[in-house]
C-alpha positions as CSV (number, residue, x, y, z in Angstrom):
1,M,0.0,0.0,0.0
2,R,2.8,2.4,0.8
3,I,4.5,1.8,-2.6
4,F,1.2,2.5,-4.4
5,T,0.8,5.8,-2.4
6,L,4.4,6.8,-3.2
7,I,4.0,6.1,-6.9
8,L,0.6,7.9,-7.0
9,G,2.2,10.9,-5.3
10,L,5.1,11.0,-7.8
11,L,2.8,10.8,-10.7
12,C,0.7,13.7,-9.4
13,T,3.8,15.9,-9.1
14,L,5.1,15.3,-12.6
15,G,2.9,18.0,-14.1
16,Y,4.1,20.6,-11.6
17,S,7.7,20.8,-12.6
18,S,8.8,24.2,-13.9
19,G,12.0,25.9,-15.1
20,Y,14.3,28.3,-13.4
21,N,14.5,32.0,-13.9
22,Y,17.9,33.2,-15.1
23,L,19.5,36.7,-15.3
24,M,22.3,37.0,-17.8
25,V,24.4,40.2,-17.9
26,L,26.3,40.3,-21.2
27,N,28.2,43.4,-20.4
28,S,30.6,43.3,-23.4
29,A,30.1,45.6,-26.4
30,G,31.7,42.9,-28.5
31,R,29.3,41.0,-30.8
32,S,31.3,37.7,-30.5
33,H,30.8,37.7,-26.7
34,F,27.1,38.3,-27.1
35,N,26.7,35.5,-29.6
36,V,28.0,32.9,-27.1
37,G,25.7,34.2,-24.3
38,H,22.7,34.5,-26.7
39,A,23.1,30.9,-27.9
40,L,23.3,29.7,-24.2
41,A,20.2,31.8,-23.4
42,K,18.2,30.4,-26.3
43,G,19.2,26.9,-25.3
44,L,17.9,27.5,-21.7
45,V,14.6,29.0,-23.1
46,K,14.2,25.9,-25.2
47,A,14.7,23.7,-22.1
48,G,11.8,25.6,-20.4
49,H,13.6,28.2,-18.4
50,T,12.8,32.0,-18.3
51,I,15.7,34.2,-19.2
52,T,16.3,37.9,-18.7
53,V,19.3,39.2,-20.7
54,V,21.0,42.6,-20.1
55,S,22.9,43.5,-23.2
56,V,23.7,46.1,-25.9
57,F,22.2,43.9,-28.7
58,P,18.4,43.7,-28.5
59,Q,16.6,40.8,-30.2
60,K,15.2,41.4,-33.7
61,K,12.3,38.9,-33.1
62,P,11.0,38.4,-29.6
63,I,11.3,34.8,-28.2
64,P,8.7,33.7,-25.6
65,G,10.5,33.3,-22.3
66,Y,13.4,35.6,-23.3
67,T,13.3,39.2,-22.0
68,D,15.7,41.9,-23.2
69,V,17.0,44.7,-21.1
70,N,18.5,47.0,-23.7
71,V,21.5,49.1,-22.6
72,T,22.7,50.4,-26.0
73,N,23.8,53.7,-24.4
74,V,26.8,51.8,-23.0
75,V,28.2,51.5,-26.5
76,K,27.9,55.2,-27.1
77,V,29.7,55.9,-23.8
78,M,32.5,53.5,-24.6
79,G,32.9,54.7,-28.2
80,G,35.8,57.0,-27.5
81,D,37.7,54.5,-25.3
82,I,37.9,51.5,-27.6
83,G,41.1,52.6,-29.3
84,S,42.8,53.1,-25.9
85,L,41.9,49.6,-24.9
86,W,44.0,48.2,-27.8
87,A,46.9,50.4,-26.9
88,S,47.0,48.9,-23.3
89,I,48.6,45.7,-24.6
90,Q,52.0,47.5,-24.6
91,K,51.7,48.6,-20.9
92,P,52.8,46.7,-17.8
93,F,50.1,44.7,-16.0
94,T,50.1,47.0,-12.9
95,Q,49.6,50.1,-15.1
96,N,46.7,48.3,-16.9
97,L,45.0,47.7,-13.5
98,I,45.3,51.4,-12.6
99,D,44.0,52.4,-16.0
100,L,41.1,49.9,-15.8
101,Y,40.0,51.3,-12.5
102,G,39.9,54.8,-13.9
103,F,38.1,53.5,-17.1
104,L,35.4,51.7,-15.1
105,S,34.9,54.7,-12.8
106,T,34.4,56.9,-15.8
107,I,31.9,54.5,-17.4
108,T,30.0,54.2,-14.2
109,C,29.7,58.0,-13.9
110,R,28.7,58.5,-17.5
111,C,26.2,55.7,-17.6
112,T,23.9,56.9,-14.8
113,N,21.2,57.6,-17.4
114,A,21.9,54.4,-19.5
115,F,19.2,52.4,-17.8
């Protein structure tokens, strides 16, 4: 009798399984980084999960279960700094850390209206 009750209980709960809710922050302005995260997000949606993606590349066609938070202003703010990022390869590591701190501080201050 106990086994029957256990099996009946398990069968009743099968219909109540649900997916998780995920938040993905794809904070790179590079399209290649976004493509990897977007493919992962689409796979999770296909598996039944709900995804919220914060990125600079909004979807062209909405996907059910996939919500965009568009932050394209970040690209406008970063526009003048992209060239200096490539020049940082020639600098010592410690200097790059100091420069990165200044860069992120500037981005944070300039992006107060990005959201």
